[in-house]
C-alpha positions as CSV (number, residue, x, y, z in Angstrom):
1,M,0.0,0.0,0.0
2,K,1.2,3.5,-0.8
3,K,2.3,5.4,2.3
4,L,0.4,8.5,1.2
5,E,-2.6,8.8,-1.2
6,L,-5.4,11.1,-2.1
7,Y,-9.1,10.0,-2.3
8,T,-12.4,11.6,-3.1
9,G,-15.6,11.6,-1.0
10,M,-18.4,13.8,0.2
11,E,-18.1,16.5,2.9
12,Q,-21.1,18.6,3.9
13,G,-22.9,17.4,0.8
14,R,-20.1,18.5,-1.6
15,P,-17.4,16.5,-3.4
16,A,-14.2,16.6,-1.3
17,V,-10.6,15.5,-1.4
18,G,-9.0,13.6,1.5
19,I,-5.6,12.3,2.4
20,R,-4.7,8.8,3.6
21,L,-1.4,8.4,5.4
22,E,0.1,5.0,6.0
23,G,3.6,4.8,7.4
24,E,6.2,7.5,7.1
25,A,5.9,10.5,4.7
26,S,7.1,14.1,4.7
27,A,5.6,17.4,3.9
28,Q,7.4,17.3,0.5
29,D,5.7,13.9,-0.2
30,L,2.4,15.6,0.4
31,L,3.3,18.5,-1.8
32,D,4.3,16.2,-4.6
33,L,1.0,14.4,-4.4
34,W,-1.0,17.7,-4.1
35,Q,0.5,19.6,-7.0
36,P,-1.3,17.8,-9.8
37,L,-4.6,18.9,-8.3
38,C,-3.8,22.4,-9.5
39,D,-4.2,21.2,-13.1
40,D,-7.0,18.8,-12.5
41,N,-10.0,19.6,-14.6
42,E,-12.3,17.0,-13.0
43,L,-11.9,18.1,-9.4
44,F,-14.8,20.4,-8.3
45,K,-13.4,23.8,-7.5
46,S,-15.6,26.5,-6.1
47,Y,-14.2,29.5,-8.1
48,A,-13.0,27.7,-11.3
49,A,-14.8,28.4,-14.6
50,G,-17.8,26.0,-14.6
51,N,-16.3,24.6,-11.3
52,H,-13.9,22.5,-13.3
53,A,-10.7,24.0,-14.6
54,A,-7.0,24.3,-14.0
55,C,-5.9,26.8,-11.4
56,R,-3.4,28.5,-13.9
57,G,-4.8,31.7,-15.1
58,C,-7.9,31.8,-12.9
59,L,-9.3,35.3,-12.8
60,H,-10.7,34.7,-9.3
61,N,-7.5,33.4,-7.9
62,C,-6.6,33.8,-4.2
63,C,-3.4,35.7,-5.2
64,Q,-5.5,38.8,-5.6
65,T,-6.4,39.2,-1.9
66,A,-4.8,36.4,0.1
67,Y,-3.5,37.0,3.6
68,V,-0.1,35.2,3.3
69,I,2.4,34.9,6.2
70,P,5.0,32.6,4.5
71,D,6.1,29.4,6.2
72,L,9.8,29.5,7.3
73,I,11.1,27.2,4.7
74,S,9.5,29.2,1.9
75,F,10.6,32.5,3.5
76,K,14.3,31.4,3.6
77,K,14.1,30.0,0.0
78,M,12.6,33.2,-1.3
79,A,15.3,35.3,0.4
80,A,18.0,33.1,-1.1
81,H,16.4,33.3,-4.5
82,F,16.7,37.1,-4.5
83,N,20.2,36.9,-3.0
84,L,19.0,39.0,0.1
85,T,19.7,38.7,3.8
86,Y,16.6,38.0,5.8
87,K,16.5,41.6,7.0
88,E,16.9,42.9,3.4
89,F,14.2,40.6,2.2
90,L,11.8,41.9,4.9
91,T,12.5,45.5,4.0
92,A,12.7,45.2,0.2
93,D,9.0,46.0,-0.5
94,F,7.9,42.4,-0.7
95,F,6.0,42.7,2.7
96,D,3.3,45.0,3.9
97,A,5.3,47.7,5.8
98,E,2.3,48.7,8.0
99,K,1.9,45.0,9.1
100,L,5.6,44.6,9.7
101,E,5.5,47.7,12.0
102,A,2.7,45.9,13.9
103,G,4.8,42.7,14.1
104,I,3.1,40.7,11.4
105,I,5.0,39.3,8.4
106,R,2.4,39.6,5.7
107,M,3.3,39.6,2.0
108,R,2.1,42.6,0.2
109,P,-1.5,41.9,-1.1
110,N,-4.1,43.3,-3.5
111,P,-2.7,41.6,-5.6
112,C,0.1,39.5,-4.2
113,I,3.5,41.3,-4.9
114,F,4.6,38.2,-6.8
115,L,1.6,38.0,-9.2
116,Q,2.6,39.0,-12.7
117,D,0.3,38.8,-15.7
118,N,-2.0,36.7,-13.5
119,I,0.8,34.1,-12.9
120,C,2.9,33.5,-9.8
121,S,6.4,34.6,-10.5
122,I,7.9,32.5,-7.7
123,Y,5.7,29.4,-8.2
124,P,8.3,26.8,-7.1
125,L,9.0,28.8,-4.0
126,R,5.6,29.9,-2.9
127,S,4.4,29.4,0.6
128,L,2.6,26.3,1.9
129,I,-0.7,28.2,2.3
130,C,-0.5,29.0,-1.4
131,R,0.5,25.5,-2.4
132,F,-2.4,23.8,-0.6
133,Y,-5.2,26.2,-1.4
134,I,-7.1,25.0,-4.5
135,C,-10.6,26.3,-3.6
136,C,-12.0,22.7,-3.3
137,Q,-13.7,21.1,-0.3
138,L,-11.5,19.0,1.9
139,M,-12.4,16.1,4.1
140,G,-12.5,17.3,7.7
141,D,-9.5,15.5,9.1
142,S,-7.5,16.2,6.0
143,E,-8.3,19.9,6.2
144,Q,-7.1,20.0,9.8
145,L,-3.9,18.3,8.8
146,I,-3.1,20.9,6.2
147,Y,-4.2,23.7,8.4
148,S,-1.9,22.6,11.2
149,I,1.1,22.2,8.8
150,C,0.5,25.7,7.3
151,W,0.1,27.5,10.6
152,S,3.0,25.8,12.2
153,G,5.2,26.9,9.3
154,S,3.9,30.5,9.5
155,A,4.3,30.7,13.2
156,A,7.9,29.5,12.8
157,T,8.6,32.5,10.5
158,Q,7.2,34.8,13.1
159,L,9.2,33.2,15.9
160,F,12.4,33.1,13.8
161,A,12.0,36.8,12.9
162,E,11.6,37.7,16.5
163,Q,14.5,35.6,17.6
164,E,16.7,37.2,15.0
165,G,15.6,40.7,15.9
166,L,14.0,41.3,12.5
167,I,10.6,42.3,13.9
168,N,9.1,43.4,17.2
169,S,6.3,41.2,18.3
170,K,4.8,44.0,20.3
171,G,4.7,46.3,17.3
172,S,3.0,49.7,17.4
173,G,1.1,49.7,14.1
174,A,-2.6,49.6,13.9
175,L,-4.3,46.2,13.6
176,S,-7.6,45.4,12.0
177,S,-9.9,42.7,13.4
178,F,-8.5,40.4,10.7
179,D,-4.9,41.2,11.7
180,L,-5.8,40.4,15.3
181,M,-7.3,37.1,14.3
182,F,-4.1,36.1,12.6
183,K,-2.0,37.4,15.5
184,R,-4.0,35.2,17.9
185,L,-3.4,32.2,15.7
186,M,0.3,32.9,15.7
187,D,0.4,33.2,19.4
188,E,-1.6,30.0,19.7
189,Y,0.9,28.1,17.6
190,R,4.2,29.6,18.7
191,F,4.5,27.1,21.6
192,D,3.4,24.1,19.6
193,P,6.4,21.7,19.4
194,R,5.7,21.2,15.7
195,V,6.8,24.8,15.1
196,Q,10.3,23.6,16.2
197,L,10.3,21.2,13.2
198,F,10.2,24.2,10.9
199,L,12.8,26.1,12.8
200,Q,15.2,23.1,12.5
201,A,14.4,22.1,8.9
202,D,16.2,23.0,5.8
203,D,13.6,21.6,3.4
204,Y,10.0,20.2,3.4
205,R,11.5,16.7,3.3
206,D,12.6,17.3,6.9
207,I,9.0,17.8,8.1
208,P,7.4,14.4,9.0
209,L,3.6,14.3,8.5
210,S,3.3,11.9,11.5
211,A,4.0,14.9,13.8
212,F,0.7,16.4,12.6
213,T,-1.5,13.4,13.1
214,A,-1.5,10.8,15.8
215,T,-3.4,8.4,13.6
216,S,-3.8,7.9,9.9
217,V,-6.0,10.6,8.3
């Protein structure tokens, strides 16, 4: 039996995608399995043309308004891609300056700073929250698995930046109710031991999925 596989089912009366995990697998294994869904024309997608289309070129894509706090592995890879130190990367106009002042590492939105001609210009390096979002319904346990991985990675970025003196967690900038919600999530996850996996990892292959689920999903 494969150690990791996708399956389809129904969740809340809608077609949904689920993940089955048997044995050991890494976050990279899941990403490799997940990526083809972006080009899947049969999968039901809420915002796709006719609900069945590839994600590429979608005019309603999440890149227009997404609230992205990159996971730590993506953050480091993007900085290296642009040949910037982490401090230079944070202050090089890729991030929302007002949110940074408030202590939140949010990529510049409306649209995403990396969206060019409706295509992601850093596609292989994009953050986990971008990789996993394909506007389709997920089975409950599978959604929680992905949610936990993404937020652990984002919380690791926040914690890393604080430890390196790159941001002030008690920033003075104004926060919207949406910002406060994300800040609470970061605070909730910062003491999660799974955040340490991202702080210690060099690549997604170093992140074991077993740490995010006690039993098979």
